[in-house]
C-alpha positions as a Python dict, from the first residue, in 0.01 Angstrom:
ca = {
    (1, 'M'): (0, 0, 0),
    (2, 'A'): (-378, -28, -19),
    (3, 'Y'): (-594, 38, 284),
    (4, 'D'): (-956, -17, 382),
    (5, 'K'): (-1217, 156, 168),
    (6, 'F'): (-1380, 452, 337),
    (7, 'E'): (-1747, 521, 264),
    (8, 'I'): (-1960, 581, 575),
    (9, 'L'): (-1811, 563, 922),
    (10, 'N'): (-2046, 547, 1221),
    (11, 'S'): (-1850, 551, 1544),
    (12, 'T'): (-1810, 694, 1889),
    (13, 'A'): (-1525, 942, 1920),
    (14, 'V'): (-1228, 1028, 2137),
    (15, 'P'): (-1211, 1399, 2230),
    (16, 'L'): (-878, 1582, 2242),
    (17, 'P'): (-976, 1952, 2279),
    (18, 'I'): (-619, 2082, 2270),
    (19, 'E'): (-517, 2343, 2014),
    (20, 'N'): (-192, 2342, 1815),
    (21, 'V'): (-120, 1971, 1855),
    (22, 'D'): (199, 1928, 1656),
    (23, 'T'): (347, 1622, 1493),
    (24, 'D'): (615, 1584, 1761),
    (25, 'Q'): (339, 1544, 2017),
    (26, 'I'): (154, 1301, 1792),
    (27, 'I'): (467, 1086, 1745),
    (28, 'P'): (790, 1199, 1918),
    (29, 'A'): (1101, 1217, 1700),
    (30, 'R'): (1278, 932, 1881),
    (31, 'F'): (1027, 687, 1732),
    (32, 'L'): (1088, 776, 1367),
    (33, 'K'): (1352, 514, 1291),
    (34, 'A'): (1119, 258, 1135),
    (35, 'T'): (1037, 287, 765),
    (36, 'E'): (729, 61, 759),
    (37, 'R'): (389, 183, 874),
    (38, 'K'): (366, -71, 1156),
    (39, 'G'): (390, -27, 1532),
    (40, 'F'): (354, 349, 1542),
    (41, 'G'): (17, 332, 1717),
    (42, 'D'): (191, 209, 2032),
    (43, 'N'): (366, 545, 2055),
    (44, 'L'): (82, 775, 1948),
    (45, 'F'): (93, 1071, 2190),
    (46, 'R'): (362, 877, 2377),
    (47, 'D'): (473, 1154, 2611),
    (48, 'W'): (114, 1245, 2693),
    (49, 'R'): (8, 884, 2744),
    (50, 'Y'): (296, 754, 2958),
    (51, 'N'): (512, 858, 3250),
    (52, 'G'): (891, 824, 3237),
    (53, 'D'): (863, 472, 3385),
    (54, 'N'): (619, 370, 3106),
    (55, 'T'): (315, 362, 3334),
    (56, 'P'): (2, 509, 3175),
    (57, 'K'): (-104, 860, 3275),
    (58, 'S'): (-457, 812, 3404),
    (59, 'D'): (-567, 1164, 3314),
    (60, 'F'): (-493, 1131, 2941),
    (61, 'V'): (-793, 1058, 2722),
    (62, 'L'): (-645, 755, 2540),
    (63, 'N'): (-599, 589, 2880),
    (64, 'D'): (-960, 657, 2980),
    (65, 'S'): (-1188, 365, 2895),
    (66, 'T'): (-1483, 605, 2898),
    (67, 'Y'): (-1385, 705, 2545),
    (68, 'S'): (-1332, 487, 2240),
    (69, 'G'): (-1399, 474, 1870),
    (70, 'K'): (-1245, 520, 1528),
    (71, 'I'): (-1284, 899, 1526),
    (72, 'L'): (-1045, 1142, 1697),
    (73, 'V'): (-1177, 1492, 1754),
    (74, 'G'): (-890, 1738, 1785),
    (75, 'G'): (-857, 2105, 1863),
    (76, 'K'): (-778, 2381, 1614),
    (77, 'N'): (-455, 2358, 1412),
    (78, 'F'): (-415, 1982, 1447),
    (79, 'G'): (-98, 1832, 1299),
    (80, 'S'): (117, 2142, 1284),
    (81, 'G'): (497, 2132, 1298),
    (82, 'S'): (720, 1902, 1097),
    (83, 'S'): (612, 1720, 783),
    (84, 'R'): (677, 1370, 919),
    (85, 'E'): (448, 1110, 761),
    (86, 'H'): (487, 903, 1075),
    (87, 'A'): (232, 1122, 1256),
    (88, 'A'): (-42, 1012, 1017),
    (89, 'W'): (89, 653, 1033),
    (90, 'A'): (59, 659, 1415),
    (91, 'V'): (-300, 785, 1398),
    (92, 'Y'): (-391, 509, 1148),
    (93, 'D'): (-200, 234, 1327),
    (94, 'Y'): (-371, 316, 1657),
    (95, 'G'): (-706, 252, 1490),
    (96, 'F'): (-843, 594, 1405),
    (97, 'R'): (-991, 626, 1056),
    (98, 'C'): (-1104, 987, 1083),
    (99, 'V'): (-982, 1303, 1255),
    (100, 'I'): (-1221, 1594, 1298),
    (101, 'S'): (-1087, 1944, 1365),
    (102, 'S'): (-1170, 2305, 1289),
    (103, 'F'): (-831, 2344, 1117),
    (104, 'F'): (-553, 2111, 997),
    (105, 'A'): (-196, 2179, 900),
    (106, 'D'): (-185, 2120, 522),
    (107, 'I'): (99, 1867, 516),
    (108, 'F'): (-52, 1655, 794),
    (109, 'K'): (-387, 1667, 615),
    (110, 'G'): (-225, 1546, 293),
    (111, 'N'): (-35, 1271, 472),
    (112, 'C'): (-360, 1145, 626),
    (113, 'L'): (-535, 1135, 289),
    (114, 'N'): (-244, 937, 144),
    (115, 'I'): (-284, 650, 392),
    (116, 'G'): (-658, 620, 454),
    (117, 'V'): (-726, 856, 745),
    (118, 'L'): (-1000, 1105, 657),
    (119, 'P'): (-931, 1457, 790),
    (120, 'V'): (-1267, 1631, 829),
    (121, 'Q'): (-1240, 2007, 871),
    (122, 'V'): (-1549, 2165, 1021),
    (123, 'S'): (-1636, 2512, 1145),
    (124, 'P'): (-1527, 2608, 1498),
    (125, 'E'): (-1896, 2624, 1591),
    (126, 'F'): (-1967, 2270, 1475),
    (127, 'A'): (-1648, 2140, 1638),
    (128, 'A'): (-1768, 2290, 1966),
    (129, 'K'): (-2100, 2109, 1925),
    (130, 'V'): (-1920, 1779, 1870),
    (131, 'F'): (-1707, 1827, 2181),
    (132, 'A'): (-2016, 1923, 2385),
    (133, 'A'): (-2209, 1618, 2262),
    (134, 'I'): (-1924, 1382, 2358),
    (135, 'E'): (-1885, 1548, 2697),
    (136, 'A'): (-2257, 1507, 2765),
    (137, 'D'): (-2251, 1143, 2649),
    (138, 'P'): (-1925, 961, 2569),
    (139, 'K'): (-2129, 707, 2371),
    (140, 'T'): (-2238, 978, 2129),
    (141, 'E'): (-2217, 843, 1775),
    (142, 'I'): (-2076, 1050, 1491),
    (143, 'S'): (-2155, 962, 1130),
    (144, 'V'): (-1900, 1060, 866),
    (145, 'N'): (-2037, 1016, 514),
    (146, 'L'): (-1763, 1049, 255),
    (147, 'P'): (-1982, 1014, -59),
    (148, 'E'): (-2205, 1299, 63),
    (149, 'Q'): (-1918, 1481, 238),
    (150, 'T'): (-2113, 1532, 560),
    (151, 'V'): (-2049, 1476, 930),
    (152, 'T'): (-2348, 1428, 1161),
    (153, 'I'): (-2404, 1411, 1535),
    (154, 'V'): (-2645, 1118, 1517),
    (155, 'K'): (-2841, 1189, 1836),
    (156, 'T'): (-2930, 1548, 1746),
    (157, 'G'): (-2916, 1523, 1368),
    (158, 'E'): (-2693, 1829, 1350),
    (159, 'K'): (-2490, 1810, 1033),
    (160, 'E'): (-2219, 1996, 848),
    (161, 'S'): (-2056, 1951, 508),
    (162, 'F'): (-1680, 1926, 456),
    (163, 'D'): (-1450, 1970, 157),
    (164, 'I'): (-1213, 1715, 8),
    (165, 'N'): (-1004, 1703, -309),
    (166, 'G'): (-1192, 1499, -571),
    (167, 'Y'): (-894, 1277, -656),
    (168, 'K'): (-827, 1199, -288),
    (169, 'K'): (-1196, 1132, -232),
    (170, 'Q'): (-1206, 871, -508),
    (171, 'N'): (-889, 710, -378),
    (172, 'M'): (-1036, 683, -27),
    (173, 'L'): (-1363, 541, -158),
    (174, 'N'): (-1160, 274, -341),
    (175, 'G'): (-897, 216, -72),
    (176, 'F'): (-621, 334, -307),
    (177, 'D'): (-297, 511, -239),
    (178, 'D'): (-128, 691, -531),
    (179, 'I'): (48, 377, -653),
    (180, 'D'): (-272, 172, -638),
    (181, 'Y'): (-442, 440, -845),
    (182, 'L'): (-173, 426, -1112),
    (183, 'N'): (-180, 46, -1119),
    (184, 'N'): (-557, 61, -1160),
    (185, 'I'): (-527, 273, -1476),
    (186, 'K'): (-219, 97, -1612),
    (187, 'S'): (-401, -17, -1926),
    (188, 'D'): (-522, 339, -1992),
    (189, 'I'): (-166, 466, -1953),
    (190, 'S'): (-42, 202, -2198),
    (191, 'E'): (-308, 295, -2453),
    (192, 'F'): (-224, 663, -2418),
    (193, 'A'): (147, 587, -2464),
    (194, 'K'): (72, 411, -2794),
    (195, 'E'): (-77, 734, -2927),
    (196, 'L'): (238, 933, -2860),
    (197, 'P'): (478, 1002, -3148),
    (198, 'L'): (807, 816, -3134),
}
């Protein structure tokens, strides 16, 4: 399933300065029955967003209209816990296209890259600067440049580089998942197969 190409994202951001956010908090297990990537955004951080009677919790950041944008800034060790792909699906389906954190759980990071959410790992010091900038001004814009592999606090110009696997980078730039990538090189695969001995 192809997704939107990711090149440069300029957006405000939603701060979630909580460490060790695990996948069961991102999308509780009771919502894992669906097999398509649709509708999971409604239940992103469900137990943090809603009371038992389904009324929104006013003190949770996703229910605060002060904050918005396509970037989620999380605390250290974001996406730990189970390997459920649905956690990345929920982040994407809600509308986030990038998550910034000082550390990601490897499986969550990989799941994000597979569906078009860019996980940007920065130093703890730079993460603190991002949180401080958003706290000072919720309209702070963050620029995430995938070709150059940089993230910038636009107002101050403070910038940091991030790492990404080269194959995953090219897929994100093209809006490809793994199947799209293979379909795109189908003719090359066919030509290679012709060279193989019978």
